[in-house]
Each structure stands twice: as structure tokens, then as C-alpha cells.
C-alpha positions as CSV (number, residue, x, y, z in Angstrom):
1,X,12.6,26.4,-27.9
2,X,10.0,24.1,-26.5
3,X,11.3,21.3,-28.7
4,X,14.8,21.7,-27.3
5,X,13.6,21.8,-23.7
6,X,13.8,18.0,-23.1
7,X,17.5,18.2,-24.1
8,X,18.3,20.7,-21.3
9,X,20.1,19.5,-18.3
10,X,18.5,20.0,-14.9
11,X,21.7,21.0,-13.2
12,X,25.2,22.0,-13.8
13,X,26.3,18.7,-12.5
14,X,24.5,16.9,-15.3
15,X,26.2,19.1,-17.9
16,X,29.6,18.4,-16.5
17,X,28.9,14.7,-16.3
18,X,27.7,14.5,-19.9
19,X,30.7,16.6,-21.1
20,X,33.1,14.2,-19.4
21,X,31.3,11.2,-20.8
22,X,31.7,12.6,-24.3
23,X,35.4,13.4,-23.7
24,X,36.1,9.9,-22.5
25,X,34.1,8.3,-25.3
26,X,35.9,10.6,-27.8
27,X,39.3,9.4,-26.5
28,X,38.3,5.8,-27.1
29,X,36.9,6.6,-30.5
30,X,40.2,8.3,-31.5
31,X,42.1,5.3,-30.3
32,X,40.1,3.1,-32.6
33,X,40.7,5.2,-35.7
34,X,43.8,6.4,-37.7
35,X,46.6,8.4,-36.2
36,X,45.7,12.1,-36.6
37,X,49.4,13.0,-36.9
38,X,50.3,10.2,-39.4
39,X,47.2,10.5,-41.5
40,X,45.2,13.7,-40.8
41,X,43.0,13.2,-43.9
42,X,41.8,9.7,-42.7
43,X,41.3,11.0,-39.2
44,X,39.1,13.8,-40.6
45,X,37.0,11.5,-42.7
46,X,36.7,8.6,-40.2
47,X,37.2,9.7,-36.7
48,X,35.7,13.2,-36.8
49,X,32.2,12.0,-38.0
50,X,32.3,9.4,-35.2
51,X,33.1,12.1,-32.6
52,X,30.1,14.1,-33.9
53,X,27.9,11.0,-33.7
54,X,29.1,10.4,-30.2
55,X,28.3,14.0,-29.2
56,X,24.7,13.6,-30.5
57,X,24.4,10.3,-28.7
58,X,25.4,11.8,-25.4
59,X,23.2,14.8,-25.9
60,X,20.0,12.7,-26.4
61,X,21.1,9.6,-24.4
62,X,20.0,11.0,-21.0
63,X,16.4,11.3,-22.0
64,X,16.2,8.7,-24.9
65,X,18.8,6.0,-24.3
66,X,17.4,3.9,-27.1
67,X,18.2,6.7,-29.6
68,X,21.8,6.8,-28.3
69,X,22.0,3.1,-28.7
70,X,21.0,3.3,-32.4
71,X,23.3,6.3,-33.0
72,X,26.3,4.3,-31.7
73,X,25.5,1.4,-33.9
74,X,28.5,2.1,-36.2
75,X,30.7,1.7,-33.1
76,X,29.3,-1.6,-32.2
77,X,31.1,-4.9,-31.7
78,X,31.7,-5.5,-35.4
79,X,35.5,-6.2,-35.2
80,X,36.1,-9.8,-34.3
81,X,39.8,-9.6,-33.7
82,X,39.5,-9.1,-29.9
83,X,37.1,-10.6,-27.5
84,X,36.2,-11.3,-23.9
85,X,37.3,-15.0,-24.4
86,X,38.8,-17.2,-27.1
87,X,37.4,-20.6,-27.8
88,X,39.0,-23.5,-29.7
89,X,36.5,-24.9,-32.2
90,X,39.0,-26.9,-34.3
91,X,36.7,-30.0,-33.9
92,X,33.9,-28.1,-35.7
93,X,35.5,-25.5,-38.0
94,X,38.9,-25.1,-39.7
95,X,39.5,-21.9,-37.8
96,X,40.8,-22.9,-34.4
97,X,40.6,-19.6,-32.4
98,X,37.1,-18.0,-32.3
99,X,36.5,-14.8,-30.3
100,X,33.6,-15.0,-27.9
101,X,31.9,-11.7,-27.1
102,X,34.0,-9.2,-29.2
103,X,35.1,-6.2,-27.3
104,X,36.0,-2.7,-28.5
105,X,37.0,0.4,-26.6
106,X,33.4,1.7,-27.1
107,X,31.7,-1.5,-25.9
108,X,31.3,-0.3,-22.2
109,X,29.4,2.8,-23.4
110,X,27.1,0.7,-25.6
111,X,26.5,-1.6,-22.7
112,X,25.5,1.3,-20.5
113,X,23.0,2.7,-23.0
114,X,21.5,-0.8,-23.5
115,X,21.1,-1.0,-19.7
116,X,19.4,2.4,-19.6
117,X,17.1,1.4,-22.4
118,X,15.8,-1.5,-20.3
119,X,15.7,0.6,-17.2
120,X,13.8,3.6,-18.6
121,X,11.9,2.5,-21.7
122,X,8.3,1.6,-20.7
123,X,7.1,0.3,-24.1
124,X,8.7,-2.9,-25.5
125,X,8.1,-2.5,-29.3
126,X,10.7,0.3,-29.8
127,X,13.4,-1.8,-28.2
128,X,12.4,-4.8,-30.4
129,X,12.5,-2.7,-33.5
130,X,16.0,-1.4,-32.5
131,X,17.3,-4.8,-31.7
132,X,16.0,-6.0,-35.1
133,X,17.9,-3.3,-36.8
134,X,21.1,-4.1,-34.8
135,X,20.7,-7.8,-35.7
136,X,20.4,-6.9,-39.4
137,X,23.6,-4.8,-39.2
138,X,25.4,-7.8,-37.5
139,X,24.2,-10.2,-40.2
140,X,25.4,-7.8,-42.9
141,X,28.8,-7.5,-41.4
142,X,29.3,-11.2,-41.1
143,X,28.2,-11.8,-44.7
144,X,30.5,-9.1,-45.9
145,X,33.4,-10.7,-44.1
146,X,32.8,-14.2,-45.6
147,X,30.1,-15.6,-43.5
148,X,32.0,-18.6,-42.0
149,X,30.8,-20.2,-38.7
150,X,33.5,-18.5,-36.5
151,X,32.2,-15.1,-37.6
152,X,28.6,-16.1,-36.8
153,X,29.6,-17.3,-33.3
154,X,31.5,-14.0,-32.6
155,X,28.6,-11.9,-33.9
156,X,25.9,-13.7,-31.9
157,X,27.8,-13.6,-28.7
158,X,28.6,-9.9,-29.3
159,X,24.9,-9.1,-29.7
160,X,23.9,-11.1,-26.6
161,X,26.7,-9.7,-24.4
162,X,26.7,-6.1,-25.6
163,X,23.0,-5.5,-26.2
164,X,20.6,-8.2,-25.0
165,X,22.0,-9.0,-21.5
166,X,22.4,-5.3,-20.4
167,X,18.9,-4.5,-21.7
168,X,17.4,-7.4,-19.7
169,X,19.3,-6.4,-16.6
170,X,17.9,-2.9,-16.9
171,X,14.4,-4.3,-17.4
172,X,14.8,-6.4,-14.3
173,X,16.0,-3.4,-12.3
174,X,12.9,-1.4,-13.5
175,X,10.6,-4.2,-12.5
176,X,12.2,-4.6,-9.1
177,X,11.9,-0.8,-8.5
178,X,8.2,-0.9,-9.6
179,X,7.5,-3.7,-7.2
180,X,9.2,-1.8,-4.4
181,X,7.2,1.3,-5.1
182,X,4.0,-0.7,-5.3
183,X,4.8,-2.3,-1.9
184,X,5.5,1.1,-0.4
185,X,2.2,2.5,-1.8
186,X,0.4,-0.6,-0.5
187,X,1.9,-0.1,2.9
188,X,0.9,3.5,2.9
189,X,-2.7,2.6,1.9
190,X,-2.9,0.0,4.6
191,X,-1.7,2.6,7.1
192,X,-4.4,5.0,6.0
193,X,-7.0,2.3,6.3
194,X,-5.8,1.4,9.8
195,X,-6.0,5.1,10.8
196,X,-9.5,5.4,9.3
197,X,-10.5,2.3,11.3
198,X,-9.0,3.8,14.5
199,X,-10.8,7.0,14.0
200,X,-14.1,5.1,13.4
201,X,-13.6,3.2,16.7
202,X,-12.7,6.3,18.6
203,X,-15.8,8.1,17.3
204,X,-18.0,5.1,18.2
205,X,-16.5,4.7,21.6
206,X,-16.6,8.3,22.6
207,X,-19.0,10.4,20.5
208,X,-21.6,7.7,20.1
209,X,-21.7,7.1,23.8
210,X,-21.9,10.8,24.7
211,X,-24.6,11.5,22.1
212,X,-26.7,8.6,23.6
213,X,-26.3,10.1,27.0
214,X,-27.4,13.5,25.7
215,X,-30.5,11.9,24.3
216,X,-31.2,10.2,27.7
217,X,-31.0,13.5,29.5
218,X,-33.2,15.2,26.9
219,X,-35.8,12.4,27.3
220,X,-35.8,12.8,31.1
221,X,-36.1,16.6,30.7
222,X,-39.0,16.1,28.3
223,X,-40.9,14.1,30.8
224,X,-40.0,16.2,33.8
225,X,-43.1,17.7,35.6
226,X,-43.5,21.5,35.8
227,X,-42.4,22.3,32.3
228,X,-44.6,24.4,30.0
229,X,-45.4,22.9,26.5
230,X,-42.8,25.1,24.8
231,X,-40.0,23.8,27.1
232,X,-41.2,20.2,26.8
233,X,-41.2,20.6,23.0
234,X,-37.7,22.1,23.0
235,X,-36.5,19.1,25.1
236,X,-38.1,16.7,22.6
237,X,-36.4,18.5,19.7
238,X,-33.1,18.2,21.5
239,X,-33.7,14.4,22.0
240,X,-34.6,14.0,18.3
241,X,-31.5,16.1,17.3
242,X,-29.2,13.9,19.4
243,X,-30.8,10.8,17.8
244,X,-30.3,12.2,14.3
245,X,-26.7,13.1,15.1
246,X,-26.1,9.5,16.4
247,X,-27.5,8.2,13.1
248,X,-25.3,10.4,11.0
249,X,-22.3,9.4,13.2
250,X,-23.2,5.7,12.5
251,X,-23.2,6.4,8.7
252,X,-19.8,8.1,8.9
253,X,-18.4,5.2,10.9
254,X,-19.7,2.9,8.2
255,X,-17.6,4.8,5.6
256,X,-14.5,4.9,7.8
257,X,-14.6,1.4,9.1
258,X,-12.5,-1.2,7.4
259,X,-13.8,-4.7,8.1
260,X,-10.5,-6.4,7.4
261,X,-8.8,-4.5,10.3
262,X,-9.0,-6.3,13.6
263,X,-10.3,-4.1,16.4
264,X,-7.8,-3.3,19.2
265,X,-8.0,-5.4,22.4
266,X,-7.0,-2.6,24.8
267,X,-9.8,-0.2,26.1
268,X,-9.4,3.5,26.3
269,X,-8.2,5.0,29.6
270,X,-11.4,4.9,31.7
271,X,-12.4,2.2,34.1
272,X,-15.9,0.7,34.4
273,X,-16.8,2.5,37.6
274,X,-16.1,5.9,36.1
275,X,-18.0,5.0,32.9
276,X,-21.1,3.9,35.0
277,X,-20.8,7.1,37.1
278,X,-20.9,9.3,34.0
279,X,-23.9,7.4,32.7
280,X,-25.7,7.8,36.1
281,X,-25.0,11.6,36.0
282,X,-26.7,11.7,32.6
283,X,-29.9,10.3,34.2
284,X,-29.7,6.6,33.6
285,X,-30.8,4.3,36.4
286,X,-27.8,1.9,36.7
287,X,-26.9,-0.8,39.3
288,X,-23.2,-1.8,39.3
289,X,-22.2,-5.2,40.6
290,X,-18.4,-5.2,40.4
291,X,-16.5,-8.3,41.6
292,X,-13.4,-7.8,43.7
293,X,-11.3,-9.9,41.4
294,X,-9.4,-8.7,38.4
295,X,-11.4,-6.8,35.8
296,X,-11.2,-8.2,32.3
297,X,-9.5,-6.1,29.7
298,X,-12.6,-5.9,27.5
299,X,-15.0,-5.0,30.4
300,X,-15.1,-1.3,29.6
301,X,-15.8,-1.9,25.9
302,X,-18.6,-4.4,26.8
303,X,-20.2,-2.1,29.4
304,X,-19.9,1.0,27.2
305,X,-21.6,-0.8,24.3
306,X,-24.4,-2.1,26.6
307,X,-25.0,1.3,28.1
308,X,-25.0,3.0,24.8
309,X,-27.5,0.5,23.3
310,X,-29.7,0.9,26.5
311,X,-29.6,4.7,26.2
312,X,-30.5,4.6,22.5
313,X,-33.1,1.8,22.4
314,X,-34.5,1.7,26.0
315,X,-34.5,5.2,27.4
316,X,-35.6,5.3,31.0
317,X,-35.0,1.6,31.6
318,X,-33.3,0.3,34.6
319,X,-29.9,-1.2,33.8
320,X,-27.9,-3.7,35.7
321,X,-24.1,-4.1,35.0
322,X,-22.3,-7.1,36.3
323,X,-18.5,-7.4,36.0
324,X,-16.7,-10.6,37.1
325,X,-13.2,-11.8,36.2
326,X,-14.4,-13.9,33.3
327,X,-17.9,-12.7,32.7
328,X,-19.4,-9.2,31.9
329,X,-23.1,-8.5,31.3
330,X,-25.3,-5.5,30.8
331,X,-29.0,-6.0,31.1
332,X,-31.8,-3.4,30.8
333,X,-35.5,-3.6,31.4
334,X,-38.2,-2.3,29.2
335,X,-38.1,1.3,28.1
336,X,-40.2,3.9,29.8
337,X,-40.3,6.2,26.8
338,X,-40.1,6.0,23.0
339,X,-36.6,4.9,21.7
340,X,-34.7,7.7,20.0
341,X,-32.6,5.6,17.6
342,X,-33.0,3.1,14.9
343,X,-31.5,-0.4,15.0
344,X,-28.7,-1.6,12.8
345,X,-25.5,-0.1,14.2
346,X,-21.9,-1.4,14.1
347,X,-21.2,-1.5,17.8
348,X,-22.0,-5.2,18.5
349,X,-20.2,-6.3,15.3
350,X,-17.0,-4.6,16.4
351,X,-17.4,-5.9,19.9
352,X,-18.0,-9.4,18.7
353,X,-14.8,-9.3,16.7
354,X,-12.8,-8.3,19.8
355,X,-14.3,-11.1,21.8
356,X,-13.6,-13.6,19.1
357,X,-10.0,-12.6,19.0
358,X,-9.5,-13.4,22.7
359,X,-11.4,-16.7,22.4
360,X,-14.5,-15.6,24.3
361,X,-18.2,-15.8,23.5
362,X,-20.8,-13.1,23.1
363,X,-24.6,-13.4,23.5
364,X,-27.0,-10.5,22.9
365,X,-30.8,-10.6,22.7
366,X,-34.1,-10.0,24.4
367,X,-34.4,-10.9,28.0
368,X,-37.5,-10.5,30.3
369,X,-39.0,-7.6,28.3
370,X,-35.6,-5.9,27.9
371,X,-32.2,-6.7,26.4
372,X,-29.1,-8.4,27.7
373,X,-25.5,-8.4,26.5
374,X,-23.2,-11.0,27.9
375,X,-19.6,-11.7,27.2
376,X,-17.8,-14.8,28.7
377,X,-14.0,-14.8,28.5
378,X,-11.8,-17.9,29.0
379,X,-9.3,-18.1,31.9
380,X,-5.6,-18.0,31.2
381,X,-4.6,-21.2,29.3
382,X,-8.3,-22.2,28.8
383,X,-9.8,-22.7,25.4
384,X,-13.0,-21.1,24.2
385,X,-15.6,-22.6,26.6
386,X,-18.0,-23.3,23.7
387,X,-15.2,-23.9,21.1
388,X,-16.9,-21.3,18.9
389,X,-14.6,-18.4,18.9
390,X,-17.5,-16.0,18.7
391,X,-21.0,-15.4,19.8
392,X,-23.2,-18.1,21.2
393,X,-26.2,-17.3,19.1
394,X,-26.5,-15.4,15.9
395,X,-29.5,-14.1,14.0
396,X,-32.3,-12.0,15.6
397,X,-30.8,-12.1,19.1
398,X,-27.7,-10.3,18.1
399,X,-29.0,-8.0,15.3
400,X,-32.0,-6.2,16.7
401,X,-30.4,-4.1,19.4
402,X,-27.2,-2.5,18.0
């Protein structure tokens, strides 16, 4: 039963379709053979076996079209009396009229199975072996009929038009469908990568900043007067736990982040003043100098990155934030307690890419015992002020405080 399972049809529609196919093919086969009423014996010895052969071909042709093609080989284009076209080759051979691409009533069915062979057969060598067998049969038929040049022309055009061309069309169709599927899978993979990059940016922009503020509050609580040793120890453990969580978050972001994806240029829905207020509420000493002009679109991202780095690497330091229409800077003084995070994050790298995409410059490095992050953006219609498309200085200045 398991061996016959591949021959089963998946639906009643397929059963009806194949039954109709065999009926139509049988009608054409009967039209090619002797008259059943005039010569019943010849009909039984010639047409009946062909009908049985056609039934087997239809039965296996849905799953194995190459097998059906071989089974229908006796019904191939081996009669050269009718053809798709007639050529006059009297200048080359005595026979004037030569049939080009011989056609029989069964030729459309053979063409269909040849097309399905190219469409469904993955390996090439079975098709080559079958075509070798078909060619051998054609050669034998021509030799049996005399072997003149006109018969060779008819046979070769019949092989090409009935077998080779449909097979190549099916093969081309299969390749095109494979390319379309690969393109769809590639688009889906790119969408997943973009979603991973978006998640990584959201995690860095929100969770990383909030964890840094928790560490700042824990550090301030650890140094607060009036606490007994157990409470101070608990505050210190909280600060260390927040730092460890920040480090694990950085590792997760490294796994999710896709360097080939460009970071978005639009900030999340929170202005600079609200961001600074939340940082102040966490215990950071911040001075905000906000110009009355328009705020740059990247201001929030720059300020958030600067405050996050200051909270992680310079706890207790005084921070000054300056926002102008074309310049944003975050500068912190020396830390008042031990930093709670290790250097080497991805925040400045992502911010540098955002700045580069808008033609600005980014500088980040030590300044007066602290650290300063500055971003300069070009005015509308203005080129990159330093024609660099990136940060002003690279190396230690921009890699020690991320």
C-alpha cells in the first residue's frame, strides 16, 4: 500500500482531471489506428495496447512526467506524412516536399509531458538518458524507412519541437520560479534583520538609558549619609546589578544589531527637555542650555547618548547639555564615584552613523578631566562643514567612552 501511495490523487478534482485527460488521449489514439468496426482484430492488437499504455502514462505522469514521456514513446512523431510546415528542398534532395516538425494527434500530450519534465525534474541525468533513448528510436525509424535526407530533416525537427523545446521551456520556468522564491526569501530575511536592528536600537535607546539612571540613583543612595552598613551594601549591590544588566543588554544588542542596516534618522517621541528632566529626577546634576531656535532632529539621540555615557562612566559628575540649531554637545566633569560600567559599547557607533547620513560631524573624547560629545550639523543646503561625512577625530577620543 505504501508503494502505491505516490500514485494516489490528492483530491477528487485531480482524479476527474486525469480521467478526462486519458479519455481525450484515447480518442486521439483511436483516431490514429484502424477502424474498430471495419477491422476489430487490428483494433484489438494495435489500438487497445496503446490505450492501456496511455492509461499507465496518465497514472504515473502527474508524479513522474519523465516516465510518462518514455511510455508514450511509441506514439511519438514517427510518421512523416504530416507536419507543422512543409519545405521545398528540391535544390538539395530529389524529394521536393519535406515535412518540418511532424505532428500527430498525440503530439500535444507528448509536448505537455516534456514540459512537465523540465518543470519538475530536479536532476538532469535522467532526462539526458531518456532523450538519448528517444533519439535512438528516431534514428532507428529513419533507417528502417530508407534513411534519405528528407526523413532525417523530419526526424530531427520532430525531436527538437516535440521533446527538446518543451523541456527547455519547463526548465526555464522552474529556474524563474526558483529565483522568485529566493528573492522572496531574501526579502523576508532582510525584513527580519531590519526588525532585529530596530529592536536593538529601541533596547539601547530606552532600556540602556533607564538602567544607567538606575545605577546613578543607586550610587547616590550608596553615598547618602545616615545609612547603616547593611543599607549601603544593598545600595551598592543594586548599583552593581544595574551595571551587570547594562552589560548583558549590550551583549544582546550586539547579537541583534545588523551593521549593514542604516539607523533611523527620526528620534523617539520625547523632547530634549523631558529627557533632561527625567535624568535630573534620577539624581544627575545637569545644566541645560537650550537655544530658542529650532531643535535639530538628532538632538534627542545625541543628548540621550551623552547622558547615558555620563551616567555609566562618570557617576556623580556635573553634566552640561547645550542644544543649538546646528550644534549639540553633552559635556561632563570628572566622576565623583567609581564608574559602574565597562567601556566598549555600541552607542557612539550607531550615533556616528546617524550623523554621517545627514552630513554632520561627531567628536567625542576627554575634555578638562571629563568627557565631551559634540555633534555639528550642516544648515539646509550646506555641505558637510569638514567634508568628512563623519566624526572629526577617530581613535582613542571616540572609543574610550561608549
